[in-house]
Residue frames relative to the residue before (quaternion, step in Angstrom):
aa qw qx qy qz dx dy dz
M 1.0000 0.0000 0.0000 0.0000 0.00 0.00 0.00
P 0.0169 -0.8562 0.5163 -0.0058 3.57 0.53 1.13
L 0.6537 0.5440 -0.3361 0.4046 3.59 0.94 -0.81
P 0.6687 0.4766 -0.3319 0.4642 3.59 0.78 -0.85
S 0.6371 0.5299 -0.3515 0.4357 3.58 0.95 -0.71
A 0.6460 0.5165 -0.3194 0.4625 3.57 1.00 -0.76
V 0.6408 0.5191 -0.3226 0.4646 3.56 1.01 -0.87
M 0.6471 0.5302 -0.3214 0.4438 3.53 1.00 -0.90
M 0.6490 0.5220 -0.3205 0.4512 3.56 0.98 -0.81
L 0.6371 0.5237 -0.3236 0.4639 3.58 1.03 -0.81
R 0.6494 0.5198 -0.3158 0.4564 3.58 0.96 -0.88
C 0.6558 0.5110 -0.3178 0.4558 3.58 0.98 -0.85
S 0.6398 0.5220 -0.3256 0.4607 3.54 1.05 -0.81
A 0.6439 0.5234 -0.3231 0.4550 3.59 1.00 -0.83
C 0.6454 0.5200 -0.3213 0.4581 3.57 1.00 -0.83
A 0.6451 0.5270 -0.3254 0.4474 3.55 1.02 -0.82
V 0.6450 0.5189 -0.3151 0.4641 3.57 1.02 -0.87
A 0.6622 0.5110 -0.3033 0.4565 3.57 0.98 -0.92
L 0.6477 0.5227 -0.3197 0.4528 3.55 1.03 -0.83
M 0.6563 0.5063 -0.3108 0.4651 3.58 0.97 -0.80
A 0.6370 0.5228 -0.3238 0.4648 3.55 1.07 -0.78
A 0.6498 0.5230 -0.3164 0.4518 3.55 1.02 -0.84
I 0.6520 0.5092 -0.3155 0.4648 3.54 1.06 -0.76
A 0.6943 0.4866 -0.2723 0.4550 3.56 1.02 -0.86
A 0.5569 0.6600 -0.3821 0.3291 3.60 1.11 -0.67
P 0.6742 0.4846 -0.3330 0.4468 3.67 0.74 -0.85
T 0.6201 0.5486 -0.3493 0.4387 3.56 1.08 -0.74
R 0.6715 0.4823 -0.2992 0.4763 3.55 0.97 -0.86
A 0.6472 0.5333 -0.3201 0.4407 3.57 1.02 -0.76
Q 0.6863 0.4902 -0.2900 0.4524 3.56 1.07 -0.72
A 0.5346 0.6785 -0.3970 0.3101 3.59 1.10 -0.58
P 0.6804 0.4738 -0.3289 0.4520 3.64 0.78 -0.87
A 0.6294 0.5616 -0.3439 0.4125 3.60 1.03 -0.70
Q 0.6395 0.5413 -0.3395 0.4276 3.59 1.14 -0.47
A 0.5519 0.6565 -0.3888 0.3367 3.61 1.11 -0.56
P 0.6778 0.4759 -0.3209 0.4594 3.64 0.81 -0.88
A 0.6072 0.5574 -0.3634 0.4343 3.58 1.07 -0.74
D 0.6462 0.5132 -0.3238 0.4628 3.57 1.00 -0.79
V 0.6507 0.5208 -0.3134 0.4552 3.62 0.99 -0.84
S 0.6696 0.5289 -0.3068 0.4216 3.56 0.97 -0.89
T 0.6588 0.5134 -0.3230 0.4450 3.58 1.13 -0.45
Q 0.4837 0.6611 -0.4482 0.3579 3.58 1.21 -0.09
S 0.4949 -0.6724 0.4696 0.2872 3.61 -1.08 0.75
V 0.0011 -0.7922 0.6082 -0.0506 3.57 -0.60 1.19
P 0.4380 -0.7093 0.4751 0.2818 3.67 -0.60 1.05
A 0.3296 -0.7379 0.5585 0.1870 3.57 -0.91 0.99
V 0.0306 0.8030 -0.5923 0.0583 3.59 -0.63 1.11
R 0.1321 -0.7660 0.6221 0.0937 3.53 -1.29 0.34
E 0.3830 -0.6994 0.5544 0.2383 3.53 -1.26 0.45
V 0.0119 0.7805 -0.6244 0.0290 3.55 -0.96 0.94
T 0.3466 -0.7093 0.5731 0.2199 3.55 -1.28 0.40
D 0.3065 -0.7663 0.5317 0.1903 3.58 -0.73 1.01
E 0.7326 -0.4842 0.2808 0.3873 3.57 -1.31 0.03
I 0.6803 0.3943 -0.3246 0.5257 3.60 1.21 0.12
G 0.6532 -0.5793 0.2937 0.3892 3.57 1.24 0.44
R 0.4816 0.6539 -0.4586 0.3607 3.61 1.20 0.20
T 0.2872 -0.7186 0.6043 0.1897 3.57 -1.05 0.76
I 0.0071 -0.8098 0.5844 -0.0507 3.55 -0.67 1.14
R 0.3445 -0.7066 0.5805 0.2124 3.55 -1.25 0.53
I 0.0151 0.8043 -0.5900 0.0690 3.56 -0.71 1.14
P 0.6314 -0.5261 0.3916 0.4138 3.59 -1.21 0.36
Q 0.6049 -0.5656 0.4191 0.3721 3.54 -1.17 0.61
S 0.7710 0.1496 -0.0826 0.6134 3.58 1.04 -0.81
I 0.1863 -0.7922 0.5768 0.0709 3.56 -0.85 1.01
H 0.0477 -0.8337 0.5494 -0.0302 3.55 -0.54 1.21
R 0.7739 0.2522 -0.1370 0.5646 3.61 1.16 -0.48
I 0.0118 -0.8214 0.5656 -0.0722 3.56 -0.54 1.24
V 0.1305 -0.7325 0.6597 0.1060 3.54 -1.19 0.70
S 0.2006 -0.7763 0.5905 0.0922 3.57 -0.89 0.99
L 0.1763 -0.8069 0.5583 0.0785 3.57 -0.87 0.98
A 0.7337 0.3034 -0.2490 0.5546 3.60 1.12 0.58
P 0.5805 -0.6179 0.3987 0.3497 3.61 -0.98 0.78
N 0.6599 0.5171 -0.3344 0.4305 3.62 0.91 -0.80
L 0.6389 0.5200 -0.3287 0.4619 3.59 1.08 -0.67
T 0.6203 0.5243 -0.3345 0.4779 3.57 1.06 -0.74
E 0.6483 0.5159 -0.3167 0.4618 3.58 0.93 -0.88
T 0.6524 0.5272 -0.3147 0.4443 3.56 0.96 -0.85
L 0.6361 0.5218 -0.3322 0.4612 3.59 0.95 -0.81
Y 0.6543 0.4950 -0.3150 0.4772 3.59 0.97 -0.80
A 0.6497 0.5225 -0.3251 0.4464 3.59 0.93 -0.85
L 0.6899 0.4579 -0.2637 0.4947 3.59 1.13 -0.67
G 0.4818 -0.6823 0.4296 0.3432 3.59 1.24 -0.12
L 0.5368 0.6436 -0.3832 0.3883 3.58 1.22 0.43
Q 0.2987 0.8067 -0.4740 0.1882 3.58 1.23 0.37
E 0.5767 0.5928 -0.3915 0.4035 3.61 1.13 -0.44
R 0.6563 0.4943 -0.3145 0.4755 3.58 1.16 -0.46
L 0.5729 0.5928 -0.3774 0.4219 3.59 1.25 -0.32
V 0.0923 -0.8356 0.5414 0.0133 3.58 -0.34 1.25
G 0.8119 -0.0029 -0.0097 0.5837 3.59 1.26 -0.07
D 0.0178 0.7845 -0.6199 0.0019 3.56 -1.20 0.55
T 0.6689 -0.5340 0.3510 0.3798 3.59 -1.27 -0.12
D 0.6911 -0.4638 0.3618 0.4198 3.53 -1.34 0.16
Y 0.7071 0.4694 -0.2502 0.4658 3.59 1.15 -0.58
C 0.5246 0.6098 -0.4254 0.4148 3.60 1.24 0.03
D 0.1061 0.8551 -0.4858 0.1466 3.54 0.11 1.36
F 0.7368 0.3283 -0.2221 0.5478 3.60 1.24 0.09
P 0.4932 -0.2661 -0.8197 0.1187 1.47 -1.66 1.91
E 0.7711 -0.3912 0.2260 0.4488 3.55 -1.28 0.15
D 0.6165 0.5737 -0.3479 0.4119 3.58 1.01 -0.78
A 0.5951 0.5869 -0.3646 0.4104 3.60 1.11 -0.62
Q 0.5936 0.5855 -0.3637 0.4153 3.58 1.16 -0.52
H 0.6965 0.4736 -0.2628 0.4706 3.57 1.22 -0.46
K 0.4704 0.6500 -0.4572 0.3836 3.58 1.25 0.09
P 0.6056 -0.5380 0.4202 0.4090 3.63 -1.14 0.48
K 0.2928 -0.7831 0.5309 0.1382 3.58 -0.89 0.96
V 0.2192 -0.7928 0.5603 0.0975 3.55 -1.05 0.84
G 0.7145 -0.4170 0.2546 0.5007 3.59 1.23 0.30
G 0.7466 -0.4097 0.2950 0.4332 3.53 -1.28 -0.41
V 0.6615 -0.4869 0.3896 0.4167 3.53 -1.37 0.03
I 0.7090 0.4512 -0.2545 0.4785 3.56 0.93 -0.93
N 0.8349 0.1319 -0.0252 0.5337 3.58 0.89 -0.90
P 0.0415 0.8191 -0.5706 0.0426 3.63 0.54 1.05
S 0.5025 -0.6405 0.4905 0.3108 3.55 -1.22 0.48
I 0.3684 -0.7314 0.5311 0.2174 3.56 -0.60 1.14
E 0.6204 0.5498 -0.3431 0.4417 3.58 1.04 -0.76
A 0.6574 0.5013 -0.3123 0.4680 3.60 0.98 -0.83
I 0.6358 0.5196 -0.3293 0.4661 3.58 1.04 -0.75
V 0.6501 0.5210 -0.3167 0.4535 3.59 0.88 -0.94
A 0.6526 0.5413 -0.3150 0.4265 3.58 0.97 -0.86
L 0.6611 0.5071 -0.3008 0.4641 3.59 1.21 -0.46
H 0.3018 -0.8038 0.4651 0.2159 3.60 1.35 -0.12
P 0.1458 0.8252 -0.5361 0.1022 3.63 0.75 0.95
D 0.4526 -0.6339 0.5512 0.2992 3.54 -1.26 0.52
L 0.8007 0.0152 0.0513 0.5967 3.56 1.15 -0.73
V 0.1883 -0.7398 0.6334 0.1266 3.55 -1.19 0.69
L 0.2514 -0.7647 0.5784 0.1322 3.58 -0.90 0.96
V 0.0024 -0.7971 0.6023 -0.0425 3.58 -0.86 1.02
T 0.2872 -0.7262 0.5903 0.2040 3.56 -1.34 0.21
K 0.5219 -0.6271 0.4801 0.3223 3.54 -1.11 0.69
M 0.6234 0.5804 -0.3393 0.3993 3.57 1.07 -0.74
S 0.8399 0.2666 -0.0860 0.4649 3.57 0.80 -1.02
N 0.7346 0.4313 -0.2464 0.4622 3.59 0.99 -0.71
R 0.4725 -0.6911 0.4849 0.2529 3.54 -1.26 0.46
L 0.5696 -0.5838 0.4606 0.3502 3.53 -1.19 0.61
E 0.5789 0.5900 -0.3688 0.4252 3.58 1.11 -0.66
T 0.6358 0.5216 -0.3262 0.4662 3.58 1.04 -0.77
V 0.6492 0.5201 -0.3092 0.4609 3.56 0.94 -0.92
N 0.6758 0.4928 -0.2927 0.4634 3.58 0.92 -0.90
S 0.6380 0.5241 -0.3268 0.4599 3.58 1.02 -0.77
L 0.6382 0.5143 -0.3242 0.4723 3.57 1.02 -0.75
A 0.6475 0.5232 -0.3151 0.4558 3.56 0.97 -0.88
S 0.6495 0.5437 -0.3214 0.4234 3.58 1.01 -0.79
V 0.7281 0.3552 -0.2381 0.5357 3.60 1.18 -0.42
G 0.6175 -0.6242 0.3149 0.3604 3.56 1.25 0.47
I 0.5420 0.5959 -0.4182 0.4199 3.60 1.18 0.47
P 0.3114 -0.7692 0.5230 0.1945 3.64 -0.57 1.07
S 0.1361 -0.7721 0.6152 0.0828 3.56 -1.20 0.61
Y 0.2304 -0.7553 0.6043 0.1064 3.54 -1.10 0.86
T 0.2161 -0.8103 0.5391 0.0788 3.58 -0.72 1.13
T 0.1783 -0.7554 0.6214 0.1074 3.57 -0.99 0.89
D 0.0079 -0.8195 0.5719 -0.0344 3.58 -1.13 0.60
P 0.1476 0.8116 -0.5543 0.1105 3.65 0.60 1.03
H 0.1827 -0.8006 0.5648 0.0816 3.59 -1.05 0.80
T 0.7531 0.2564 -0.1676 0.5822 3.60 1.26 -0.19
I 0.6627 -0.4877 0.3703 0.4311 3.55 -1.27 0.20
K 0.6358 0.5181 -0.3338 0.4646 3.60 0.97 -0.77
E 0.6654 0.4930 -0.3066 0.4692 3.57 0.99 -0.79
I 0.5853 0.5513 -0.3715 0.4641 3.59 1.12 -0.57
I 0.6687 0.4861 -0.2966 0.4781 3.58 0.91 -0.91
S 0.6432 0.5062 -0.3233 0.4750 3.60 0.99 -0.77
S 0.6377 0.5342 -0.3231 0.4511 3.57 1.03 -0.81
I 0.6045 0.5466 -0.3435 0.4668 3.58 1.08 -0.72
Q 0.6684 0.4875 -0.2959 0.4775 3.57 0.95 -0.89
H 0.6270 0.5413 -0.3381 0.4467 3.60 0.99 -0.81
L 0.6626 0.4982 -0.3100 0.4654 3.58 0.93 -0.87
A 0.6366 0.5221 -0.3306 0.4613 3.58 0.97 -0.81
D 0.6476 0.5039 -0.3143 0.4774 3.59 0.97 -0.86
L 0.6485 0.5395 -0.3119 0.4372 3.56 0.91 -0.94
L 0.7615 0.3843 -0.1887 0.4867 3.55 0.96 -0.90
G 0.5804 -0.6572 0.3396 0.3404 3.54 1.28 0.34
D 0.6583 0.4532 -0.3348 0.4992 3.60 1.11 0.54
S 0.0517 -0.8473 0.5284 -0.0101 3.55 0.64 1.16
E 0.6169 0.5716 -0.3520 0.4107 3.57 1.02 -0.75
A 0.6454 0.5070 -0.3205 0.4729 3.58 0.99 -0.82
G 0.6390 0.5267 -0.3215 0.4592 3.57 1.03 -0.77
T 0.6532 0.5143 -0.3089 0.4619 3.56 0.97 -0.85
T 0.6521 0.5185 -0.3143 0.4551 3.57 0.94 -0.90
E 0.6852 0.4802 -0.2829 0.4689 3.57 0.89 -0.94
S 0.6693 0.5116 -0.3025 0.4459 3.58 0.87 -0.93
E 0.6702 0.4975 -0.3061 0.4578 3.59 0.90 -0.89
D 0.6296 0.5251 -0.3391 0.4614 3.60 1.05 -0.71
L 0.6649 0.4983 -0.3062 0.4645 3.59 0.90 -0.91
E 0.6630 0.5016 -0.3073 0.4630 3.59 0.93 -0.86
R 0.6317 0.5297 -0.3360 0.4555 3.59 1.01 -0.73
R 0.6739 0.4937 -0.2962 0.4630 3.57 0.92 -0.90
L 0.6511 0.5014 -0.3203 0.4713 3.59 1.00 -0.74
A 0.6330 0.5261 -0.3343 0.4590 3.58 1.00 -0.77
D 0.6425 0.5087 -0.3217 0.4741 3.59 1.00 -0.79
L 0.6407 0.5324 -0.3149 0.4549 3.55 1.04 -0.82
Q 0.6493 0.5154 -0.3164 0.4612 3.57 0.94 -0.85
R 0.6326 0.5336 -0.3306 0.4537 3.56 1.01 -0.78
R 0.6786 0.5072 -0.2923 0.4436 3.57 1.01 -0.82
V 0.7804 0.3840 -0.2011 0.4506 3.60 0.74 -1.03
A 0.4914 0.7097 -0.4169 0.2848 3.60 1.17 -0.46
P 0.6987 0.4872 -0.3145 0.4190 3.66 0.84 -0.76
F 0.7008 0.4988 -0.2636 0.4365 3.62 1.14 -0.41
P 0.6042 -0.5740 0.4006 0.3807 3.60 -1.12 0.63
R 0.4784 -0.6755 0.4820 0.2873 3.56 -0.98 0.81
R 0.3975 -0.7059 0.5391 0.2307 3.56 -1.08 0.78
H 0.2670 -0.7259 0.6076 0.1806 3.55 -1.17 0.62
V 0.0042 -0.8480 0.5226 -0.0887 3.55 -0.49 1.23
L 0.2622 -0.7053 0.6276 0.1996 3.50 -1.38 0.33
F 0.2168 -0.7573 0.6051 0.1158 3.56 -0.69 1.12
V 0.1794 -0.8198 0.5410 0.0552 3.56 -0.52 1.22
I 0.1805 -0.7652 0.6120 0.0859 3.54 -0.76 1.11
W 0.7896 -0.0086 0.0775 0.6086 3.54 0.95 -0.96
T 0.3740 -0.7656 0.4811 0.2062 3.59 -0.99 0.77
Q 0.8075 0.0922 -0.0366 0.5814 3.62 1.00 -0.73
P 0.4075 -0.3893 -0.7507 0.3447 1.56 -0.39 2.47
L 0.5941 -0.5732 0.4263 0.3697 3.54 -1.26 0.39
I 0.0053 0.7885 -0.6123 0.0585 3.57 -0.61 1.19
S 0.0726 -0.7978 0.5986 -0.0014 3.53 -0.91 0.98
I 0.5977 -0.5574 0.4367 0.3760 3.58 -1.22 -0.51
G 0.4569 -0.6779 0.5056 0.2759 3.56 -1.12 0.65
K 0.6651 -0.5526 0.3410 0.3688 3.54 -1.24 0.44
D 0.7293 0.4361 -0.2418 0.4685 3.60 1.15 -0.49
T 0.4750 0.6656 -0.4506 0.3582 3.60 1.20 0.33
F 0.5943 -0.5701 0.4170 0.3847 3.57 -1.20 0.45
I 0.5912 0.5589 -0.3827 0.4379 3.62 1.15 -0.45
A 0.6237 0.5163 -0.3346 0.4821 3.60 1.01 -0.75
D 0.6469 0.5031 -0.3160 0.4781 3.58 1.04 -0.76
A 0.6122 0.5443 -0.3461 0.4574 3.60 1.06 -0.72
L 0.6308 0.5275 -0.3286 0.4647 3.58 1.00 -0.80
R 0.6400 0.5309 -0.3303 0.4466 3.58 0.97 -0.83
Y 0.6505 0.5038 -0.3173 0.4715 3.60 0.98 -0.79
A 0.6850 0.4781 -0.2784 0.4740 3.58 1.14 -0.63
G 0.5882 -0.6097 0.3581 0.3924 3.59 1.25 0.12
A 0.6501 0.4741 -0.3192 0.5007 3.57 1.15 0.63
D 0.2161 -0.7504 0.6073 0.1463 3.55 -1.31 0.32
S 0.4446 -0.6641 0.5305 0.2825 3.54 -1.02 0.81
I 0.4334 -0.6966 0.5029 0.2721 3.57 -0.98 0.80
V 0.6038 0.5502 -0.3563 0.4537 3.60 1.26 -0.26
D 0.0489 -0.8130 0.5795 -0.0289 3.55 -0.60 1.18
L 0.3683 0.7343 -0.4754 0.3149 3.54 0.78 1.10
P 0.5235 -0.6733 0.4247 0.3038 3.62 -1.04 0.69
Q 0.5639 0.5940 -0.4048 0.4067 3.61 1.13 -0.48
S 0.5488 -0.6365 0.4289 0.3312 3.57 -1.06 0.71
W 0.8081 0.0728 -0.0004 0.5846 3.60 0.90 -0.93
P 0.0071 0.8640 -0.5032 0.0160 3.62 0.53 1.14
Q 0.4254 -0.6233 0.5824 0.3022 3.50 -1.32 0.45
V 0.1994 -0.8208 0.5335 0.0445 3.55 -0.73 1.13
N 0.4439 -0.6762 0.5285 0.2577 3.55 -1.13 0.79
L 0.4233 -0.7332 0.4742 0.2416 3.57 -0.63 1.14
E 0.6030 0.5530 -0.3652 0.4441 3.61 1.07 -0.62
E 0.6430 0.5078 -0.3224 0.4740 3.58 1.04 -0.74
V 0.6139 0.5305 -0.3418 0.4742 3.57 1.08 -0.72
A 0.6496 0.5171 -0.3168 0.4586 3.59 0.95 -0.85
R 0.6337 0.5299 -0.3316 0.4557 3.57 1.05 -0.72
M 0.7233 0.4392 -0.2409 0.4753 3.59 1.03 -0.81
Q 0.1751 -0.8409 0.4970 0.1236 3.61 1.26 -0.40
P 0.1009 -0.8179 0.5651 0.0393 3.63 0.24 1.22
D 0.5593 -0.6076 0.4515 0.3379 3.55 -1.18 0.58
F 0.8058 0.0520 0.0180 0.5897 3.57 1.02 -0.85
L 0.2736 -0.6728 0.6494 0.2253 3.50 -1.37 0.38
V 0.1833 -0.8073 0.5572 0.0645 3.58 -0.80 1.04
F 0.0363 -0.7866 0.6162 -0.0181 3.56 -0.92 1.00
A 0.3125 -0.7169 0.5890 0.2037 3.54 -1.10 0.74
G 0.5968 -0.6452 0.3567 0.3167 3.56 -0.93 0.93
S 0.6523 0.5739 -0.3280 0.3709 3.58 1.04 -0.69
H 0.8085 0.2841 -0.1624 0.4892 3.62 1.05 -0.46
T 0.3622 0.7494 -0.4944 0.2506 3.61 1.18 0.29
E 0.7245 0.4373 -0.2669 0.4611 3.61 0.90 -0.81
T 0.6275 0.5371 -0.3514 0.4408 3.59 1.20 -0.25
M 0.5237 0.6422 -0.4168 0.3736 3.58 1.25 -0.16
P 0.5565 -0.6363 0.4145 0.3370 3.59 -1.04 0.72
I 0.7615 0.2114 -0.1361 0.5974 3.60 1.17 -0.51
S 0.4304 -0.6980 0.4977 0.2826 3.59 -0.83 0.92
I 0.6326 -0.5509 0.3829 0.3870 3.56 -1.17 0.57
E 0.6480 0.5396 -0.3285 0.4254 3.60 0.96 -0.83
A 0.6838 0.5000 -0.2829 0.4499 3.60 1.15 -0.63
L 0.4503 0.7119 -0.4557 0.2877 3.62 1.19 -0.17
S 0.6496 0.5436 -0.3289 0.4175 3.59 0.99 -0.78
E 0.6536 0.5070 -0.3136 0.4663 3.59 1.25 -0.25
L 0.6237 0.5503 -0.3379 0.4406 3.58 1.25 -0.19
P 0.5654 -0.6418 0.3943 0.3361 3.63 -0.84 0.95
G 0.7135 0.4703 -0.2822 0.4360 3.59 0.79 -0.90
W 0.7248 0.4519 -0.2372 0.4628 3.55 1.05 -0.79
R 0.6679 0.5539 -0.3301 0.3716 3.58 0.90 -0.78
I 0.5916 0.5516 -0.3867 0.4429 3.59 1.22 -0.11
L 0.5387 0.5956 -0.4161 0.4265 3.58 1.27 -0.01
D 0.4913 -0.6584 0.4850 0.2998 3.56 -0.89 0.95
A 0.6371 0.5487 -0.3333 0.4266 3.60 0.98 -0.83
V 0.6581 0.4855 -0.3055 0.4877 3.59 1.10 -0.68
R 0.6635 0.5115 -0.3131 0.4473 3.59 0.88 -0.93
N 0.7608 0.3626 -0.1843 0.5057 3.57 1.05 -0.80
H 0.4168 -0.7424 0.4362 0.2912 3.56 1.33 0.21
R 0.3107 0.7367 -0.5365 0.2699 3.55 0.91 0.91
Y 0.1816 0.7777 -0.5630 0.2127 3.50 0.31 1.39
V 0.1131 -0.7603 0.6356 0.0726 3.54 -1.13 0.68
R 0.0169 -0.7970 0.6036 -0.0094 3.53 -0.86 0.96
T 0.0418 -0.7846 0.6185 0.0068 3.54 -1.02 0.82
S 0.6787 -0.4982 0.3444 0.4153 3.56 -1.27 0.06
E 0.6514 -0.5010 0.3893 0.4161 3.55 -1.32 0.12
G 0.4378 0.7066 -0.4516 0.3242 3.58 1.26 -0.07
V 0.6135 0.5595 -0.3551 0.4295 3.60 1.12 -0.57
E 0.6679 0.5105 -0.2911 0.4567 3.57 1.22 -0.45
R 0.7210 0.4420 -0.2261 0.4834 3.57 1.24 -0.36
P 0.3440 -0.7509 0.5239 0.2080 3.60 -0.70 1.04
A 0.3930 0.6809 -0.4886 0.3783 3.52 0.48 1.33
P 0.7367 -0.4311 0.2592 0.4518 3.64 -1.18 0.24
R 0.6297 0.5753 -0.3422 0.3942 3.61 1.02 -0.74
I 0.5135 0.6522 -0.4322 0.3523 3.61 1.16 -0.30
V 0.5932 0.5622 -0.3759 0.4367 3.60 1.11 -0.52
S 0.6147 0.5218 -0.3463 0.4795 3.61 1.06 -0.66
A 0.6441 0.5126 -0.3178 0.4705 3.58 1.02 -0.79
I 0.6277 0.5235 -0.3319 0.4710 3.59 1.02 -0.76
E 0.6395 0.5162 -0.3247 0.4682 3.59 0.99 -0.80
D 0.6232 0.5319 -0.3327 0.4669 3.60 1.02 -0.77
L 0.6695 0.5021 -0.2978 0.4593 3.55 0.87 -0.97
A 0.6572 0.5178 -0.3189 0.4454 3.59 0.88 -0.90
R 0.6392 0.5245 -0.3300 0.4555 3.59 1.00 -0.77
Q 0.7010 0.4542 -0.2750 0.4762 3.59 1.04 -0.69
F 0.6568 0.4856 -0.3106 0.4861 3.59 1.06 -0.67
H 0.8157 0.1178 0.0045 0.5663 3.58 0.98 -0.94
P 0.0510 -0.8300 0.5548 0.0263 3.63 0.49 1.07
E 0.5977 0.5898 -0.3588 0.4077 3.58 1.12 -0.61
A 0.6186 0.5670 -0.3409 0.4239 3.59 1.19 -0.50
F 0.7399 0.3966 -0.2108 0.5009 3.59 1.26 -0.31
L 0.3305 0.7772 -0.4852 0.2266 3.58 1.23 0.28
D 0.6822 0.4827 -0.2914 0.4655 3.60 1.10 -0.61
N 0.7702 0.2506 -0.1383 0.5700 3.59 1.29 -0.15
P 0.1550 -0.8423 0.5087 0.0879 3.60 0.28 1.23
D 0.6573 0.4733 -0.3179 0.4928 3.58 1.16 -0.47
H 0.3978 -0.7402 0.4937 0.2238 3.52 -0.56 1.21
P 0.5563 -0.6391 0.4020 0.3471 3.64 -0.82 0.88
Q 0.6650 0.5314 -0.3308 0.4074 3.58 0.94 -0.73
N 0.5495 0.6525 -0.4016 0.3331 3.58 1.15 -0.49
D 0.7245 0.3969 -0.2349 0.5122 3.57 1.15 -0.58
H 0.4977 0.6700 -0.4325 0.3412 3.57 1.23 0.03
P 0.5467 -0.6677 0.3907 0.3205 3.61 -0.82 0.94
Q 0.5757 0.6006 -0.3993 0.3852 3.62 1.07 -0.51
N 0.6926 0.4686 -0.2872 0.4672 3.58 1.11 -0.55
K 0.6634 0.4465 -0.3049 0.5172 3.61 1.28 0.09
D 0.3909 0.7563 -0.4274 0.3042 3.55 1.11 0.75
G 0.7349 -0.3951 0.2413 0.4955 3.56 1.06 0.65
Q 0.6827 0.3977 -0.2862 0.5421 3.59 1.30 -0.03
K 0.6001 -0.5302 0.4388 0.4077 3.53 -1.28 0.21
D 0.6244 -0.5101 0.4162 0.4203 3.55 -1.24 0.37
Q 0.6293 -0.5532 0.3813 0.3907 3.53 -1.14 0.55
D 0.6280 0.5342 -0.3550 0.4408 3.60 0.96 -0.74
E 0.6784 0.4772 -0.2894 0.4778 3.57 1.01 -0.80
R 0.6632 0.5172 -0.3050 0.4468 3.57 0.98 -0.87
N 0.7992 0.3368 -0.1469 0.4756 3.55 0.86 -0.97
K 0.2550 -0.7868 0.5233 0.2052 3.59 1.26 -0.28
V 0.0040 0.8476 -0.5300 0.0255 3.54 0.80 1.05
A 0.3403 -0.7635 0.5189 0.1790 3.54 -0.72 1.09
P 0.5683 -0.5588 0.4582 0.3936 3.60 -1.15 0.49
A 0.6600 -0.5701 0.3223 0.3682 3.53 -1.09 0.72
A 0.7697 0.3866 -0.2088 0.4631 3.59 0.91 -0.81
S 0.6588 0.5133 -0.3199 0.4474 3.61 1.18 0.03
A 0.5961 -0.5689 0.4243 0.3756 3.54 -1.27 0.31
L 0.5672 -0.5772 0.4590 0.3666 3.52 -1.26 0.40
P 0.5805 -0.5710 0.4314 0.3884 3.59 -1.13 0.49
P 0.6465 -0.5668 0.3381 0.3828 3.62 -1.07 0.65
S 0.7855 0.2594 -0.1396 0.5442 3.57 1.00 -0.74
M 0.1162 -0.7890 0.6017 0.0448 3.54 -0.91 0.96
S 0.3609 -0.7325 0.5313 0.2258 3.55 -0.80 0.97
S 0.4088 -0.7121 0.5216 0.2320 3.55 -1.07 0.80
L 0.1466 -0.7597 0.6284 0.0810 3.55 -0.98 0.89
S 0.3160 -0.7830 0.5056 0.1775 3.55 -0.43 1.21
G 0.7107 0.4918 -0.3260 0.3831 3.51 -1.29 0.28
S 0.2630 0.7706 -0.5400 0.2129 3.58 1.10 0.47
S 0.4186 -0.7101 0.5062 0.2537 3.53 -1.00 0.80
F 0.5660 0.6771 -0.3753 0.2834 3.60 1.13 -0.42
P 0.5703 0.5519 -0.4244 0.4359 3.64 0.99 -0.42
F 0.6838 0.4322 -0.2704 0.5220 3.56 1.20 -0.55
A 0.6517 0.5590 -0.3247 0.3969 3.53 0.94 -0.89
V 0.5843 0.5785 -0.3807 0.4231 3.58 1.09 -0.62
Q 0.6958 0.4531 -0.2676 0.4888 3.56 1.15 -0.58
Q 0.3392 0.8049 -0.4521 0.1807 3.58 1.26 -0.04
P 0.6412 0.5415 -0.3775 0.3913 3.66 0.74 -0.85
R 0.6698 0.4909 -0.3168 0.4583 3.60 0.92 -0.84
L 0.6718 0.4954 -0.3034 0.4596 3.57 0.93 -0.88
A 0.6374 0.5271 -0.3282 0.4562 3.56 1.00 -0.79
E 0.6343 0.5271 -0.3295 0.4597 3.56 1.04 -0.77
E 0.6014 0.5630 -0.3591 0.4386 3.59 1.05 -0.73
F 0.6911 0.4690 -0.2809 0.4728 3.54 0.85 -0.99
S 0.6596 0.5234 -0.3194 0.4347 3.58 0.92 -0.89
C 0.6663 0.5040 -0.3060 0.4566 3.58 0.97 -0.81
A 0.6780 0.5101 -0.2986 0.4370 3.56 1.14 -0.58
R 0.5822 0.6055 -0.3769 0.3903 3.58 1.19 -0.32
């Protein structure tokens, strides 16, 4: 029976082929399903979109580990938040706290080196509208480095800006702790000075020509918290003021920040010898007030400067507490002497000591240029 045997062999061969195909089919069916799994394992940078304080939308890494600061107040804020380990570079003017002086430097505030910044491989660069240039921001963007801009104009906005930075950098708790401490100290200060008459003062940035502060600056707001009002009621941030008008208004005190006293063309002690200045009662009676450069920087330390000013404007408000609140504040135990020791703050009614130490890093050489820089940012929005 040869034919049936041949047919049987063909049938067996067909069954074997079908069985092999059936076994192979699931393997082929599973192959396409593996492709997406392979794609999903590829490394894709995690980014997020945030809005900075001048309304720019920027794309930054989900986690920020390397930061460059282009302003002294931003460096101070990072230290106050305990995030200094992430600070991989700052400017020549970032001098507080002392440890900040040892960070890699990228140049000045106005003209930092983009090449030096790139070499530090930052995840983010922090800038301020007040001091930095739009050209710097654009140059950073052109090499793929995002920058976040801060722009506080009042003490409350400074505190909010501190919280914003903490949130941005993933440490909201540190921001909350710092903000609540600053608000508590300011509330205590307001309670102390509220019962006493407000002082009328002239904050002196420069003597020739006479340059002061505008009514909408954070320094003017700092004076208000300290129980004083600037006699200058002008919208410009850093206006040139007529000395005859100042003489007509007769301020109670002249206020100087420690960082720029030695850069002035005329020393404070010599003002009483100048015709225009010696007609001021504050000059004749040596009613000078000096505080640290902290009053010039929109950073946590400005509250310590406000406390200093309040003690000098209203010493009677602190008779029940001879120990100044700032003396126990951790910011003053950062490897530097206390501000009172560093600046030798004079009593409100006495003359300044003959010698004044220079504190580098004043923001005012940059701040005088603020209107132009602010216009750059505003035009770019």
